[in-house]
N, C-alpha and C positions, 0 to 999 in steps of 0.2 A: 723347911719347905723351900722349894724353888732352887735348891742347890744340889739336887740329886744327880747321880751319875747312873747311866744305863747303857748297855750295849744295844745294838740294833735288834738282836734277837730278844733281849729282855723287853724292849719297847713293844715288839710285835706280840709277845706273849701277854703283856699288860693290856694292849688293845684288845686282844682276843678275849681275855677274861672280863673286860669291862663291857665291850660291845656285844658279847655273846654271839651265838650262832657259829657258823662254820667259816673260819678264815684259814686259808692255805698259807703256811709259813715255809718258804723255801730256805732250807738250811744247807743246801749244796754249795752256795757261794760262800767263800771265806772272806770276811771283812776283818782285816788285822789292824785297821786304824784305831787310834786311841780316842775316846770320847770323854776323857777326864775333864770335868768341869771345874773351872776356877773363877769365882766371882770377885776376887780380891780387888782387882783394878776398878771394876764397876762400883764397888762399894766405896773405895777410896776416892775415886774421881767424881762420882755422881751422888754418893751417899745413898745409893739404892741397892736393895736386894730383892729378887723376885719373891713374890708371896704365894704363887700358885704351885701346887705340887704337879708332878707329871700326871698322876691319876686324875686330878681335877681337870687338867687341860684335856685329857682324853675324854672324860665325861662330857665336858662342854662341846667338844668337837663331835662326839657321837650324837649329842642332842641337836646340834646344828644340822648334821646330815639327815637325821630322822625328821626334822622339821622342814626340810627342803630349802634350807638357807644357803646351801652351797650347790647351786644347780650346775649340772654338767661337770662335776668335779673330776671324773675319770678322764674325760676327753679334752677339757679346756686347758690350753697351754699355759694360761696365767697361774695355774696351780702347780706347775712344775718348774724346777730349775735344772733338772737333768733328765734326759730320756734315754 
């Protein structure tokens, strides 16, 4: 757990499966960057490995959104690092 690899499309599909409802996934844009995850340095330096799976993180985020814990999530610039 916590060391999974996933493409942006795979993440979008997992969010769609967990959140339910209709989510539009734009597959027209091609993202060729590599998202290969390597936690070796974190484990060696800090003695730490993540314990949450991607799916658990998605479930917690969906719950937070449904509970209204992330107000104005779409328009608030503090939730974006790229626009």
